N, C-alpha and C positions, 0 to 999 in steps of 0.2 A: 504493501500499498503508500509506500514511504514517497514515490512518483506522483503520486495522486492526489486529487484536490476535490474541494467538497462543491460542486457545479451546480446551482438548482433547475442547470438547462435539462438534467439527465437523472431522475430521482426514480426510486421506486418507495412508496409512502405505505407503512403500514401499519393495521391496526386490527385487533379482536375487539371481540364481547365475549364474554363468561358467567359460569356460575356460580362466582364467587370475585371473593377480595383478595385473597389468598394464592398465589403466582404456584405456589408449592402442590395444592390440591386441585386448582381451578380447571374446571377442562372447557372446552371453545366450543361455542353457543355459532357465534358468526368469524369469521376470518375473513380480510380483505387488504388486498395489494394490489395499488393502483402506480403502471408504468406510466409516467409523466415526461416528455420532449419537449423543448422549448429551442429551437436553433439558437445560435448564443447574439448571431447578430438581427434578430426579430426586433421590429419596433415596439414599443409597447401598444399593449391592445391586442397583439398576434394572440388569437389562442393556442393555451397549449394539446401538445396531442396525446390523448389520455385512453390508455388500456384498463379498465378494470378486471379484477378477477374476483372472483366474489362465493365464497362455500359458506353454505350454512350447514352443522354436522348436528347430529344426534348425541349426544354428549353420554347417552347410557345410562345416564342417573334424571330426577327428577333435576327440573328447575328450578330453583326455589323462587319465591312470590316475589321475592326482594330482588332477584337478580332480574325476572322478568319486567317489575316496573320500570326498570332503568333500559331496557335494549326492547321490550316487547314481542318477544319470541316465549309462549310456553310453553310446558312439556309436549303436550300435545303434536302443538306445530312441528318442533323440532323430529319429532319419530315418525310424523307422517310425511313431512317433505325435506331431510335431513339427511346427509353422506356418511358414512357410519364413520366416529370419534378418529379412528387409529387413520383412516383414509384423508382426511381433512387435517390433521396434524401431516401428516407425508407430504400431500400436494403443496402446503402450505411451506414445508422448509425446502421443497424442491425451487419452489418460483423463487424464494430468496436467494438461495444458491446462483438461481439461475441469473438474478436480478445482478449480483454480485460479480458476477464472468462479465457480467455486460458493462462493466465500470457504474452502476448507477450508486449512488449514495443509499441506504436505507436511511428513511426519516422514521420515527417511530418516539412517537410523547409516550416520556414517563417506561423509556426502553428496557428496564429492567423487568417490569411486568408483565410484557407480551413475550421477550425472547426467553424470559426463567419459565414461562408458562410453555412454551416448544421444546426447551432442555426437558424438562420434568417428563413430557409423553413419547419424546425422540433423543435419549439421552446420548448420542452421538451429535446431534446437534452444537453445532460452534460457529462463531463471527468470522466470516470471510471477507467482510470489506468492513468499509468505512460506513459508522451509524454515525447521524445526527440527528439528538434528542432537544429538541427545540424545550424539554421540559427545566433541563438538566444547564443548558444554553442561556436562557430567560434569568434564571434564579441564580447564575454565577454572575454574568454580565451586568443583571441590575437588583442588585442584593440588598439593595435598601428598600425598594417597593413594597409598599405594606399591602396585605389581604392575601388571600388565597392563590394556590398558582394553577388551579386544575385548567384543562383545557378551553373553556368556555370564557372564566374571566381572565386568560395571557390571552387570546385569539380577540376580546374585546378590547384590551387594552393597545393591540398594533391595530385595530380597525380592520382586520380577519374578520368574514363571514364566515359561522359556523351554523348552516340549516339541517335540522332532523340529528341533535342531538344524538349521544351514543347508538348511532348505527356507524358499524364498524368501514364503510366506506366513506360516510358522510365524515366522519371524524379524521378518517386519513389524510381526505382529501384537504381539509381546514388544517391537517397538522403538516402538511407539504405547504400550503399558502405560507404559512407562519414562520417557516425555515427561511423559505423567499424576503418575507420581511425582515428577521432575524439578520440574513445576511447584508440586508439595506442597510441597516441601523448600526450591525456592526462586520465592518469586511472584511476584517481579519480572520473570518470563517474562510473566505474566500482564497485566502491567502496563505492560512495555513495548512501543513503536507497533514497527510491523511494518519499519518502514524503519530504526528504529533496533537491533532485535533482529538483524536480518541483518546490520547494519553492526556490531555487538559479535561477534558469532560470526567474523565476515572477520577480527575484529582480533585476534581469541582463537586463532585457529587460525595465524594468519601468527606473533603472538609465540612461541606454542608450539613451532613448526616451526622457529622463528630460534633459537631455546634450542636444540633439539634440535641444530640443524647446528651450531652455535657449538660446541657440546661434544664433538660428533663429530669437531670440527678441533681442539680442545684434545688428546685421547686419540690423534691420529692415525690416524682411521678414514676412514673412506671415505662422505661424505654427500652424492653427488653425488644419491642417491636421496630427499634430503628435500626435497619442493617446500610452497607456505607457501600457494598458492591454495587459495580455499573460495567457492561451493559447486563452482566449475565450476576445471581446471587449466588454467593455459596452456600455451600451445608448450614445452615440455620445453630446459631450460636447463641445460647442461655447466657447473659450480662447480670 
């Protein structure tokens, strides 16, 4: 990766909707990969070439009501219309590998969640190319801005549209637009070699999470769920 760079003109944006919030146990309900291309010489207003790949999975278990309330997919719909969970995992991983082989930057908002889920169900999964995580970048480069950093709130801050939130392809598209906007605001993202950009994001995330852990410990609150790894979570360690 050392000679490559992030370019908003050649991306694959990825998002999952799942059965729950724990990336080590959650199963996939929907998976979306958006391949996005835009000629570098294009003038403002030229529409990108967008190819969308969507999967609906039967997770092999009941989808909790609270998860259905977020993404709108019921157990009955997933069983009736979904592909086997293992097949969706395999095809999603294969598509990410192809995207990296094509030199695409993988855009994933809160990458350690989505990518850890893939590795949990496909233990051989590995990161083979550049990942840009707008969640990590925004928290690091605008660290003193107050408020939550959910996808919706961050999109609003950068004036990026987010329609049909918690639909995986809609979230993936908004994350891609957000990555492009971040590159406008922070042009160093375009000139930092891929290996260095990966290392920076890893360190930014570790520092931010370690600071959060120390704060929680100071105020005598539970910090065991604060994890510092990126873009894949390691074994769960009790603190």
